[in-house]
C-alpha positions in Angstrom: 45.4 -5.0 -7.3 42.6 -7.1 -5.8 42.1 -4.6 -3.0 41.6 -1.8 -5.6 39.1 -3.8 -7.6 37.2 -4.7 -4.4 37.2 -1.1 -3.3 36.0 0.1 -6.7 33.2 -2.4 -6.7 32.2 -1.4 -3.1 32.2 2.4 -4.0 30.2 1.7 -7.2 27.6 -0.3 -5.3 27.4 2.2 -2.5 26.8 5.0 -5.1 24.0 3.1 -6.9 22.4 2.1 -3.6 22.4 5.7 -2.4 21.1 6.9 -5.7 18.3 4.3 -5.7 17.3 5.3 -2.1 16.8 8.9 -3.3 14.1 8.0 -5.8 10.7 9.4 -5.0 8.3 6.4 -5.3 5.3 8.4 -4.2 5.7 11.0 -6.9 2.4 11.7 -8.8 2.4 9.8 -12.1 4.3 6.8 -10.6 3.0 3.4 -11.6 1.5 0.9 -9.1 4.4 -1.2 -7.8 4.6 -4.9 -8.2 3.5 -6.8 -5.1 2.4 -10.2 -3.9 0.0 -10.2 -0.9 -1.0 -13.2 1.2 -4.7 -13.3 2.1 -6.0 -14.8 5.3 -7.3 -17.8 3.4 -3.8 -18.7 2.2 -4.2 -17.5 -1.3 -2.3 -14.6 -2.9 -3.2 -11.6 -4.9 -0.8 -9.4 -6.9 -0.9 -6.0 -8.6 -2.0 -7.9 -11.7 -5.3 -8.9 -9.9 -6.4 -5.3 -9.6 -9.4 -4.5 -11.8 -8.3 -2.7 -15.0 -9.7 0.8 -15.8 -10.7 1.4 -12.2 -9.1 3.7 -9.6 -7.2 2.1 -6.8 -7.0 3.1 -3.1 -4.1 1.4 -1.5 -4.1 1.5 2.3 -1.0 0.3 4.3 -2.1 -0.2 7.9 -1.5 -2.2 11.1 -4.6 -3.8 12.6 -3.4 -2.8 16.1 -2.5 0.8 15.3 -4.8 3.4 17.0 -4.5 5.8 14.1 -5.3 3.0 11.6 -8.4 1.9 13.6 -9.7 5.5 13.7 -9.2 5.8 10.0 -10.9 2.4 9.3 -13.8 3.2 11.5 -14.4 6.4 9.6 -13.7 4.8 6.2 -16.1 1.9 6.6 -18.9 4.3 7.4 -18.4 5.7 3.9 -17.1 2.6 2.2 -19.8 2.4 -0.5 -18.5 5.7 -1.8 -15.5 3.7 -3.0 -17.5 1.1 -4.8 -16.1 2.1 -8.2 -12.5 1.6 -6.9 -10.4 -1.4 -6.0 -9.4 -0.9 -2.3 -6.3 -2.8 -1.4 -5.6 -2.9 2.4 -2.1 -4.3 3.2 -0.3 -4.9 6.4 3.0 -6.5 7.5 1.2 -8.3 10.4 0.5 -12.0 10.5 -2.4 -13.7 8.6 -4.3 -14.2 11.8 -4.2 -10.4 12.4 -5.6 -10.0 8.9 -8.4 -12.5 9.6 -9.3 -10.6 12.7 -9.4 -7.3 10.8 -11.6 -8.9 8.1 -14.0 -10.2 10.7 -14.2 -6.8 12.5 -14.9 -4.8 9.3 -16.7 -7.6 7.4 -14.6 -7.0 4.3 -15.9 -10.2 2.6 -19.1 -8.5 1.8 -17.3 -5.9 -0.4 -16.1 -7.5 -3.7 -13.9 -4.5 -4.4 -11.8 -4.8 -1.2 -8.7 -7.0 -1.0 -7.0 -7.4 2.3 -3.8 -9.2 3.1 -0.2 -9.1 4.4 3.1 -8.7 2.8 4.7 -10.3 5.8 8.3 -9.6 6.2 9.0 -9.0 2.5 8.3 -5.3 3.1 8.1 -4.7 -0.7 5.4 -2.0 -0.3 6.7 -0.7 3.0 10.2 -0.2 1.4 8.8 1.1 -2.0 6.9 3.9 -0.2 9.6 4.3 2.5 7.1 4.0 5.3 8.0 4.4 8.9 4.4 4.6 10.3 0.9 3.7 9.5 -1.6 4.4 8.1 -0.4 5.3 4.6 -2.8 5.9 1.7 -2.1 6.1 -2.0 -4.7 6.9 -4.7 -4.2 5.8 -8.2 -6.2 6.7 -11.3 -7.8 4.4 -13.8 -4.6 4.2 -15.8 -2.7 3.0 -12.7 -0.8 6.3 -12.1 -0.4 7.7 -8.6 -2.6 10.8 -8.1 -1.9 11.5 -4.4 -0.5 9.9 -1.3 -1.0 10.5 2.4 1.8 9.7 4.8 0.3 11.6 7.8 -3.0 10.4 9.3 -5.5 11.2 6.6 -9.1 11.3 7.4 -11.7 9.3 5.5 -13.2 12.6 4.3 -9.9 13.8 2.9 -9.3 10.6 1.1 -12.9 10.6 -0.3 -12.6 14.2 -1.5 -9.4 13.4 -3.3 -10.8 10.2 -4.7 -13.8 12.0 -6.2 -11.4 14.1 -8.3 -9.9 11.0 -9.9 
């Protein structure tokens, strides 16, 4: 009897886990996921700290990724075109890697840019089912996903899509 109950529970959990994994979290209209990101100064920011009624550009990156560096170099040449958005840049790397990135791109001079690490929690990485970087998601003023890029977007592509928000 106990074996049947255990088997039933196992099958049920397996079914719900498989069903959950099939959800498309990058579907247009999806809400901004909940997250807690550690900044290089030791403080945290969450999805609740994002300015209300402003679009959001979320970039998941790795500071040592060649594709990410190329994107950031392009993006920071046009960064003022994103002044009306909150730009959240998140990595899974250590806080000292975040600090290096912030110094390189002088992110402190941009009040609309938040940079940090989710460490090994992988909340965003799992939410978007990421297996490579960079990843970019654009949300509208209501916090709904408009578009996401999983394959090496250019700064021009992101900006063109952002201007339509």
